C-alpha positions as CSV (number, residue, x, y, z in Angstrom):
1,M,-23.4,15.2,-23.1
2,I,-22.7,17.3,-20.0
3,G,-19.2,16.0,-19.8
4,F,-18.6,17.1,-23.4
5,I,-19.7,20.7,-22.6
6,V,-17.7,20.8,-19.4
7,G,-14.7,19.5,-21.3
8,L,-15.1,22.2,-23.9
9,F,-15.1,24.9,-21.2
10,V,-12.1,23.4,-19.3
11,G,-10.2,23.0,-22.6
12,A,-10.9,26.5,-23.7
13,F,-9.9,27.9,-20.3
14,L,-6.6,25.9,-20.3
15,G,-5.9,27.1,-23.8
16,V,-6.3,30.7,-22.8
17,V,-4.1,30.2,-19.8
18,V,-1.3,28.7,-22.0
19,M,-1.6,31.5,-24.6
20,C,-1.3,34.1,-21.8
21,C,1.7,32.4,-20.3
22,C,3.4,32.2,-23.8
23,F,2.6,35.9,-24.4
24,V,4.1,36.9,-21.0
25,A,7.2,34.8,-21.5
26,S,7.7,36.4,-25.0
27,K,7.4,39.9,-23.5
28,A,9.8,39.0,-20.7
29,D,12.3,37.6,-23.2
30,D,12.2,40.8,-25.2
31,E,12.7,42.9,-22.0
32,M,15.6,40.8,-20.9
33,E,17.2,41.2,-24.3
34,K,16.6,44.9,-24.2
35,M,18.2,45.2,-20.7
36,K,21.2,43.1,-21.8
37,T,21.9,45.4,-24.8
38,D,21.3,48.5,-22.7
39,T,23.8,47.4,-20.1
40,L,26.5,46.4,-22.6
41,G,26.1,49.7,-24.5
42,E,25.4,48.0,-27.8
43,K,22.9,49.3,-30.3
44,D,19.7,47.4,-30.9
45,D,19.6,46.4,-34.5
46,R,15.9,45.9,-34.9
């Protein structure tokens, strides 16, 4: 029973870590795209 509870906490922690990494990667991708369009002088069509 204690292993199940510990597994829940570890799984939840790892899930949050993965979600945070995906969020940060998404924001970094947006910033890289923004920098690329700014340096090329193109308009952002969003």
